[in-house]
N, C-alpha and C positions, 0 to 999 in steps of 0.2 A: 521499398520502405514499408514497414509494418504499420498497421492501423490498430486503433483501440477505441473503446467506448468507456467513459467514466461511469462507474456503477455507483460509487458513493464517495463523498468528500466530507470529511469530518474535521472541523476546525476547533482548536483549543488554543489557549494563550501561548503555549510554547511550541506548537507544531501543527502541521496539517497531515491528515491521514487520507491517502488516496487509494481506492480500490478500483481496478479497471479490468475490463474484459478484452482479451487480445484476439487477434485473428487466428491464433492457434486454438481457439475455442476453450480457453481457460482463463482464470483470473490471476492477477498479480497485484502487488501492492507497492507503494512507496510512501515514505514518511519524509516530510520536509520540515526541518527544524527552523526555529526563528532566526538562526544564524545562516540559513540558506543551505545547510548540509542536507544531502539527499541520501536516505537509507533505504535499502531494499535488497532483494535477492533475485536470482533468475528462476527460482522455484515457481511452479505453477500449481494452482489450486482449482478444483473442479466445482466449487461453490463460492459464491460471494462471501458467505459467512466464514468459511475456512480461511480465505485470504484476509478478512478483517481480523480474525482471531490471531493469525500469524503476525499481522502488523502490530496488534496490541502487545503480543509477546515480545516483539522487537523493541517496542517502547520500554517495556519493563527491563529487558536485558541491557538496554542502553542508558537506563536510569533517566528517562525523559518523562 
C-alpha cells in the first residue's frame, strides 16, 4: 500500500482541491466535486505549486 502526505487542501463551495506528496517523492492532485466525483490523473509533479496549477487547470477544463 502506498502512503502519502497532504500538502494542501483548498475548499470552495463547489469542490475540494487536494495536493499530496507521494512515496514516489512527487506530488499529485485530486479534485472532489460537491457531487462526490473525484477528478485527477496519474501524472506526477515535482513541486507542490506545479500540482496545484495542474489541479486549477483541471477545474477550468471541467468547467467547475
